[in-house]
C-alpha positions as CSV (number, residue, x, y, z in Angstrom):
1,M,29.2,35.0,-24.1
2,K,30.8,31.8,-23.5
3,K,30.4,32.2,-19.7
4,I,26.6,33.6,-20.2
5,T,25.7,30.4,-21.9
6,L,27.4,28.2,-19.4
7,L,25.4,30.2,-16.7
8,V,22.4,30.2,-18.4
9,A,22.9,26.0,-18.6
10,V,23.8,25.6,-15.4
11,L,20.4,27.2,-13.8
12,A,18.6,25.7,-16.2
13,L,20.2,22.0,-14.7
14,G,19.7,23.2,-11.4
15,L,15.9,24.1,-12.1
16,F,15.6,20.6,-13.9
17,F,16.7,19.0,-10.5
18,V,14.3,21.4,-8.4
19,S,11.6,20.2,-10.5
20,C,12.3,16.3,-10.1
21,N,13.1,16.5,-6.8
22,K,9.4,17.9,-5.9
23,E,7.7,15.7,-8.4
24,G,6.9,12.2,-6.4
25,Q,8.6,12.7,-3.2
26,F,7.6,14.1,0.2
27,N,7.9,18.1,0.7
28,P,10.2,18.0,4.0
29,K,7.5,19.8,6.0
30,N,5.3,17.0,5.1
31,K,6.7,13.6,6.2
32,I,4.5,11.7,7.8
33,D,5.0,11.7,11.7
34,R,2.3,9.8,13.3
35,V,-0.9,7.7,12.0
36,Y,-4.1,7.3,14.1
37,S,-7.0,5.0,13.7
38,S,-10.4,4.4,14.5
39,S,-13.5,2.4,13.4
40,S,-16.7,1.3,13.8
41,Y,-19.0,-2.1,13.5
42,K,-22.6,-2.8,13.5
43,S,-24.5,-5.9,13.1
44,E,-27.9,-5.8,12.5
45,S,-30.9,-8.8,11.2
46,N,-33.8,-8.1,9.8
47,Y,-37.2,-9.2,11.5
48,N,-40.3,-8.7,9.4
49,G,-38.8,-6.3,7.2
50,Y,-37.2,-4.1,10.0
51,W,-33.7,-4.0,11.1
52,E,-32.7,-4.6,14.7
53,T,-29.5,-4.2,15.4
54,E,-27.8,-6.8,17.0
55,S,-24.2,-5.8,17.8
56,I,-21.9,-2.4,18.0
57,D,-18.4,-2.2,18.4
58,N,-16.5,0.9,18.1
59,T,-12.7,1.3,18.1
60,P,-12.3,4.8,19.4
61,K,-9.2,7.1,18.1
62,H,-5.7,5.6,19.0
63,L,-2.2,5.7,17.6
64,S,-1.4,3.1,15.1
65,E,1.9,4.3,13.4
66,I,4.8,6.0,14.8
67,W,7.0,7.0,11.9
68,N,10.8,7.5,12.2
69,W,13.4,9.6,10.2
70,D,16.6,10.5,9.3
71,G,16.9,13.7,7.0
72,K,15.2,12.1,4.0
73,L,15.4,8.7,4.9
74,L,12.9,6.7,6.0
75,K,14.4,4.4,9.0
76,S,11.6,2.9,10.8
77,I,7.7,2.7,10.9
78,S,6.5,1.2,15.0
79,Y,2.8,-0.2,14.8
80,Y,0.8,0.0,17.8
81,D,-2.6,-2.1,18.5
82,S,-6.1,-0.2,19.6
83,D,-4.8,-0.3,23.2
84,G,-2.1,1.4,23.0
85,E,0.7,-1.6,23.1
86,L,3.7,-1.9,20.3
87,S,3.0,-4.9,18.1
88,Y,6.2,-4.5,16.0
89,T,8.4,-2.2,14.4
90,E,9.7,-2.2,10.7
91,T,12.9,-1.5,10.0
92,Y,14.5,0.3,7.4
93,G,17.9,-0.5,6.1
94,Y,20.1,1.2,2.9
95,E,23.5,0.3,0.8
96,S,24.3,4.0,-0.6
97,K,21.1,5.1,0.1
98,R,18.7,2.6,-1.6
99,L,16.5,0.9,0.3
100,A,18.0,-3.3,0.3
101,T,16.2,-4.7,3.6
102,I,13.2,-4.1,5.6
103,S,13.1,-6.0,9.0
104,T,10.1,-6.9,11.0
105,G,11.8,-8.3,13.9
106,S,14.1,-11.1,15.0
107,S,15.3,-12.5,11.8
108,D,12.0,-11.8,9.9
109,R,12.9,-9.3,6.8
110,W,12.4,-8.4,3.1
111,N,15.4,-8.5,1.2
112,L,15.1,-6.0,-1.7
113,N,16.6,-6.7,-5.5
114,Y,17.5,-4.5,-8.6
115,E,18.3,-4.5,-12.0
116,K,18.9,-1.3,-13.8
117,G,18.6,0.6,-11.4
118,K,14.7,-0.7,-11.0
119,L,13.4,-2.9,-8.2
120,S,13.3,-6.2,-9.8
121,S,12.3,-8.4,-6.8
122,M,11.3,-8.8,-2.8
123,E,11.8,-11.6,-0.9
124,Y,10.5,-12.2,2.5
125,Y,12.5,-15.0,4.9
126,E,11.3,-16.0,8.0
127,G,15.0,-17.1,9.5
128,T,16.7,-19.2,6.6
129,E,12.9,-20.0,5.6
130,K,12.0,-18.4,2.4
131,V,8.2,-17.8,2.6
132,C,7.5,-15.5,-0.9
133,S,8.9,-14.1,-3.4
134,Y,7.4,-11.0,-5.6
135,E,9.1,-10.4,-8.9
136,F,8.1,-7.0,-10.7
137,M,7.8,-6.4,-14.5
138,H,8.0,-2.8,-15.7
139,D,6.5,-0.9,-19.2
140,N,7.5,2.3,-19.9
141,G,9.0,3.0,-16.6
142,K,6.0,1.9,-14.5
143,I,5.2,-1.5,-12.7
144,S,3.1,-3.9,-15.1
145,E,2.8,-6.7,-13.2
146,V,3.9,-8.6,-9.8
147,R,4.5,-12.0,-10.0
148,L,4.0,-13.9,-6.4
149,T,5.3,-17.1,-4.9
150,E,4.8,-18.7,-1.9
151,F,6.0,-21.5,-0.3
152,G,4.8,-23.9,2.1
153,G,0.7,-24.1,1.2
154,K,-1.6,-22.0,2.9
155,K,0.2,-22.5,6.7
156,S,3.0,-19.8,5.4
157,A,0.1,-17.7,3.3
158,T,-1.1,-14.3,3.8
159,A,-1.7,-14.7,6.8
160,K,1.7,-15.4,8.5
161,F,3.8,-12.6,7.1
162,P,3.3,-8.6,7.9
163,V,2.2,-6.9,4.7
164,N,2.1,-3.4,5.7
165,A,5.3,-2.8,3.8
166,L,3.8,-3.9,0.5
167,R,2.0,-0.8,0.8
168,F,4.9,1.2,-1.0
169,F,5.5,-1.4,-3.7
170,I,2.4,-2.3,-4.9
171,P,0.0,0.3,-6.2
172,S,-3.5,-0.3,-4.6
173,A,-6.3,1.4,-2.6
174,N,-5.1,-0.1,0.6
175,T,-3.8,-3.2,2.4
176,E,-7.1,-4.6,2.7
177,N,-7.9,-4.8,-0.9
178,M,-4.6,-6.8,-1.5
179,M,-5.1,-9.0,1.7
180,K,-8.8,-9.9,0.6
181,A,-8.0,-11.3,-3.0
182,M,-5.0,-12.8,-1.4
183,A,-6.3,-14.8,0.7
184,K,-9.0,-16.0,-1.8
185,I,-6.7,-17.6,-3.6
186,N,-4.6,-19.1,-0.8
187,E,-7.9,-21.0,-0.1
188,R,-7.6,-22.5,-3.3
189,H,-4.0,-23.5,-2.8
190,T,-4.3,-25.6,0.6
191,T,-2.7,-28.7,-0.4
192,K,0.1,-27.0,-2.4
193,D,3.6,-26.6,-1.4
194,V,4.3,-24.0,-3.7
195,Y,2.1,-22.0,-6.3
196,T,2.6,-19.0,-8.3
197,Y,-0.1,-16.0,-9.3
198,S,0.3,-12.4,-10.2
199,I,-1.3,-9.1,-10.0
200,K,-1.4,-7.1,-13.4
201,L,-1.6,-3.2,-13.5
202,E,-3.2,-0.8,-15.6
203,W,-2.3,2.7,-15.1
204,D,-4.1,5.9,-16.4
205,G,-1.1,8.8,-16.1
206,K,0.5,8.4,-12.9
207,N,-2.5,6.5,-11.3
208,V,-3.6,2.7,-11.6
209,S,-6.8,2.5,-12.7
210,K,-6.9,-1.3,-12.5
211,V,-5.4,-4.2,-10.6
212,T,-6.3,-7.9,-11.9
213,Y,-5.7,-10.6,-9.5
214,V,-4.8,-13.5,-11.9
215,D,-4.6,-17.3,-10.6
216,G,-5.0,-19.4,-13.5
217,A,-8.9,-19.1,-14.7
218,Y,-9.4,-16.9,-11.7
219,T,-9.7,-13.4,-11.7
220,S,-10.4,-10.6,-9.1
221,T,-10.4,-6.9,-10.8
222,Y,-10.5,-3.7,-8.8
223,E,-10.9,-0.4,-10.6
224,Y,-9.9,2.8,-9.4
225,T,-11.0,6.6,-9.2
226,Y,-8.8,9.0,-7.7
227,D,-9.1,12.6,-7.0
228,E,-6.4,15.6,-7.8
229,K,-4.9,15.4,-4.3
230,L,-1.3,14.2,-3.1
231,N,-1.9,10.7,-2.1
232,P,0.6,10.8,1.3
233,Y,2.5,8.1,0.6
234,Y,3.6,8.8,-3.0
235,G,7.4,9.2,-3.7
236,L,8.3,7.4,-0.3
237,F,11.0,6.1,-2.0
238,D,10.7,7.4,-5.3
239,I,14.1,8.9,-5.2
240,E,17.2,8.8,-7.5
241,E,19.7,7.5,-5.1
242,V,16.7,4.3,-4.5
243,G,16.9,3.8,-8.0
244,F,12.5,3.5,-8.1
245,T,10.8,5.0,-11.0
246,E,7.0,5.0,-10.8
247,M,5.8,2.6,-7.7
248,L,2.2,4.3,-6.3
249,S,-0.5,6.1,-7.5
250,K,0.2,9.8,-7.2
251,N,-3.4,10.9,-6.2
252,N,-5.9,9.9,-3.6
253,V,-8.5,6.8,-4.2
254,T,-12.2,7.8,-3.9
255,R,-13.7,4.9,-5.3
256,Y,-13.4,1.6,-6.1
257,V,-15.4,-1.3,-7.8
258,N,-14.7,-5.1,-7.0
259,R,-15.8,-7.5,-9.4
260,E,-15.6,-11.2,-8.9
261,D,-17.7,-13.9,-11.0
262,D,-20.9,-12.8,-10.2
263,Y,-19.3,-10.7,-7.2
264,Y,-19.5,-6.9,-7.0
265,E,-18.8,-4.7,-4.6
266,E,-17.8,-1.0,-4.0
267,Q,-16.4,1.1,-1.6
268,N,-16.2,5.2,-1.5
269,Y,-13.5,7.2,0.5
270,V,-13.7,10.7,1.8
271,Y,-11.1,12.8,2.8
272,T,-10.3,16.2,4.7
273,Y,-7.1,18.0,3.3
274,D,-4.9,20.8,5.0
275,G,-4.0,22.1,1.5
276,K,-3.1,19.3,-1.0
277,I,-2.1,16.9,1.6
278,P,-4.8,14.5,3.5
279,T,-5.2,14.7,7.3
280,M,-8.1,12.1,7.4
281,Q,-9.5,9.5,5.3
282,T,-12.9,7.8,5.9
283,H,-14.4,4.9,3.8
284,S,-17.7,3.2,4.9
285,Y,-19.4,0.4,3.6
286,T,-22.2,-2.3,4.2
287,H,-22.4,-5.9,3.0
288,T,-26.1,-7.7,3.3
289,Y,-26.0,-11.2,3.3
290,D,-29.8,-12.7,3.3
291,Y,-31.5,-11.6,6.3
292,N,-27.9,-10.1,7.9
293,R,-26.6,-6.6,7.0
294,Y,-23.0,-5.3,8.3
295,T,-21.9,-1.8,8.1
296,Y,-18.0,-1.2,8.5
297,S,-16.3,2.5,8.9
298,Y,-13.0,3.2,9.2
299,T,-11.1,6.3,9.5
300,T,-7.3,6.9,9.4
301,Y,-5.9,10.3,10.6
302,Y,-2.2,11.8,9.5
303,E,0.1,14.0,11.4
304,Y,3.4,15.4,9.8
305,K,6.6,17.3,10.5
């Protein structure tokens, strides 16, 4: 009887770990292999009530990322420009299977620090110079706030260091949203050598429903709507050996609304799926200023191992 009870307990424990491994992790069959991109841009002007095209710029589908794996561990991502030339490579370093560094070439790197198994901070260095640091606050196992400190004023702000790696650590619809908000904040601090602001996160289940950038009295909010399919980046580093819990939204963003003072912007995302995983993401939007109209469209294509 004891043997049967022990066997049942072992089987139950095994089932628990299998379930945990499936939740929030890449299926080995669905590891990202390559990412391709394409984009289009159109500028129009209004003459006597009629819109006339001023310029069109199309970037055809091209390789933008190659992901390199060692078993379950992501070792590096190589980024390419629209001409097919290698721009740079992010290399991921581990200590006892826990992500410790992200190198972006030469001596530029992110250092990751942990407390009680959770990511507590990330620091970006250019050689020996610390450019910025991000401090992570947690609430009920989820990231509730990220406090950012940038050093050196505008010259060392967002345009100076790569932010691609942050898409895995700061929940948001895309890097573009983050860059836009951070750029606006940086413009406010052109004369400061050191300044701090924060990103506050609100969750709805396993998805981030609202992101608020706060800099004193200034706020910029992004509110997100999701589908029920799996975000291809979700759970990339969310494994027991790495020590992360909730890092990114589980599902894919279908819509976001950006509010800032009198400013309002809405964008929608459309996906093509193979089963539950996206193979293509497209989003387009139009900005109109007085007699000028600008239309942007971006498409991302995913290939998996």
